C-alpha positions, -999 to 999 in steps of 0.1 A, spaced: -885 706 468 -890 672 452 -910 647 473 -904 668 504 -866 664 501 -843 693 495 -819 691 467 -787 709 459 -807 733 435 -830 740 464 -800 749 486 -785 770 458 -818 789 452 -821 796 490 -785 809 493 -786 827 460 -756 809 445 -750 782 419 -754 745 425 -716 742 417 -708 765 448 -730 745 470 -711 714 460 -677 732 467 -689 742 502 -700 707 508 -668 690 496 -645 717 511 -620 711 484 -623 746 466 -619 781 480 -653 798 487 -656 833 502 -666 831 539 -698 851 535 -709 827 507 -700 796 527 -720 810 556 -752 816 534 -748 780 520 -745 764 554 -775 784 566 -796 772 537 -786 736 543 -797 739 579 -829 757 572 -839 731 544 -826 702 565 -806 691 534 -793 655 536 -766 647 510 -771 615 491 -748 588 504 -739 577 471 -730 612 458 -708 616 490 -690 584 482 -684 594 446 -671 628 458 -647 612 482 -666 628 511 -684 598 523 -693 590 559 -664 571 575 -678 537 584 -670 501 586 -694 473 575 -701 443 597 -714 413 577 -728 382 595 -752 354 591 -778 362 617 -780 390 641 -799 368 666 -768 345 671 -755 352 707 -719 348 698 -723 370 667 -739 396 688 -708 398 711 -685 401 681 -707 430 668 -704 446 702 -666 446 699 -668 459 663 -691 487 672 -671 498 703 -638 499 683 -654 516 653 -668 543 676 -634 547 692 -619 551 658 -645 577 647 -665 554 624 -700 544 621 -708 508 620 -732 493 594 -746 458 601 -756 435 572 -770 400 574 -767 372 549 -789 345 563 -762 319 554 -764 326 516 -729 329 501 -744 348 471 -760 373 494 -727 377 511 -709 385 479 -736 409 470 -733 428 503 -695 430 500 -699 446 465 -725 470 479 -702 481 506 -672 485 482 -695 508 462 -702 528 494 -664 530 501 -666 515 535 -631 517 553 -635 480 561 -659 452 553 -657 427 581 -670 392 574 -678 372 605 -682 335 609 -672 305 587 -668 308 551 -675 282 523 -649 262 506 -666 265 472 -639 275 446 -661 299 427 -670 316 460 -633 318 470 -624 332 436 -650 359 437 -643 368 474 -605 372 464 -615 395 435 -635 418 460 -604 417 484 -583 431 456 -609 457 445 -614 468 481 -575 472 485 -572 492 454 -600 515 466 -582 521 500 -606 497 518 -600 465 535 -617 431 535 -614 415 570 -620 379 577 -631 375 612 -632 340 626 -623 323 593 -591 313 576 -573 334 550 -582 332 512 -545 328 503 -511 346 508 -516 366 476 -550 380 487 -548 415 504 -570 410 535 -569 413 573 -574 379 590 -584 377 627 -590 341 636 -593 321 669 -580 287 676 -611 270 664 -597 236 659 -576 238 691 -608 244 711 -626 214 698 -595 194 705 -593 206 741 -630 198 747 -629 164 731 -597 157 751 -616 167 783 -644 144 776 -620 115 767 -601 121 799 -634 116 817 -635 81 804 -660 88 775 -655 65 745 -688 70 727 -690 107 720 -716 122 697 -706 154 678 -737 174 668 -734 203 642 -699 198 628 -705 183 593 -681 163 572 -655 180 550 -670 193 517 -705 198 532 -699 226 556 -685 260 566 -648 263 576 -660 267 612 -677 233 613 -649 216 595 -622 229 620 -643 217 649 -646 182 633 -608 181 628 -602 190 664 -626 162 675 -609 137 652 -574 147 663 -582 143 699 -594 108 694 -562 101 676 -541 114 703 -559 93 728 -558 62 706 -596 60 707 -615 53 675 -646 75 669 -678 64 655 -686 81 622 -723 74 629 -722 97 659 -711 128 638 -744 143 631 -748 172 606 -768 201 619 -772 239 618 -760 261 648 -794 268 664 -813 253 694 -840 237 671 -811 220 652 -796 206 684 -830 193 696 -839 177 663 -804 161 659 -804 147 695 -840 133 691 -827 115 659 -799 99 678 -822 88 707 -848 75 683 -824 54 664 -810 39 696 -775 53 692 -750 44 718 -733 74 734 -723 87 769 -715 122 759 -725 148 734 -702 176 722 -724 203 706 -709 225 679 -724 256 696 -740 265 730 -773 271 713 -771 234 699 -763 222 733 -793 240 747 -815 221 723 -797 188 729 -803 193 767 -840 197 761 -841 165 740 -821 145 766 -846 155 793 -875 147 772 -861 112 768 -856 109 807 -818 112 805 -801 132 831 -771 156 826 -743 146 835 -753 114 854 -765 96 823 -751 118 795 -724 145 796 -729 176 775 -704 202 762 -708 231 740 -687 257 722 -689 297 723 -695 303 761 -724 326 756 -736 342 788 -766 318 790 -742 288 793 -734 296 830 -771 300 839 -782 266 825 -789 238 850 -765 223 851 -740 249 841 -727 241 806 -690 231 801 -680 248 769 -653 265 748 -648 301 753 -641 323 723 -628 358 728 -657 373 710 -654 410 720 -616 409 713 -622 394 679 -644 424 669 -622 451 683 -591 435 668 -608 432 633 -614 469 633 -582 481 648 -560 461 623 -580 469 593 -575 506 601 -540 504 609 -520 484 583 -488 489 602 -499 461 627 -496 424 617 -526 417 594 -530 380 604 -536 371 640 -549 340 659 -565 345 693 -566 317 718 -596 297 731 -600 277 763 -624 253 779 -647 265 808 -654 236 831 -689 235 847 -712 209 859 -725 194 827 -697 170 822 -689 141 845 -672 107 846 -684 83 820 -708 56 829 -708 24 810 -737 20 785 -750 -10 805 -754 12 836 -779 35 819 
């Protein structure tokens, strides 16, 4: 055996047959005498032979699997989407492979290509996509290539690439959630609302842009102008929220509420507000987005937008494996009201 790993030739030698016969037994696509099959299978067990995954894919006998591609496995909302994907994949008799991109579009494209080569039944991309034309063109190419190979590109939590691109799209009402939360803050009398983590168009992912659109649309509906200086670009993590809030406070920005683009951003903002001696919600109201489990355990409990994370994952797998169902669905979001938002106090009262 080479390097301690059995090969087809090792199995053939142990069973007293040719390497071709071993391959036929493994693939199961050619008649082999039962006695011969039994000897080959016994040799495979005795040698603990593991078939090369690439060889299985080329032979069409690859392990049935779905690939789950996300930015960061430590993101709480991503973790719950992954849970839904894994549960549905298991129910469908598939293995689930998790791949991370660290926010790099080039790496995401490379992962999709690798999963295409491995003949995954579905490649599920989770989270916001980029609006870069070159990226969209390349991803569209992969969608067509996956479709031709009998696989499926699934866009989970992001908009479609175009009507002519064969893909499964499972969105949630991202903009609507931001609109509802901003409307809630405005209905509480807040007229100076900071938005942290939803960047300007052309500078961000589709997720951030949709949340900004919902924020702006709510202001327009209420006839209240928003302050562009209170739209603060930031990442989606706790440290990002903390740093952004500290910048606002240091600059002396005037705001009575903060709408954080994610709950993790909101947690960072909460820490920065407390460090500055500001109380939530007495001095500043705070809202988030995602409704991760920790949101309910904060003090005060975080008012936030709930995303149907588990359902997103399950639906993505179910639709990708059953093309008879609609291939573009939009799941709902809704706000969860807790104690971190209260009536606005005038800036002079602080």
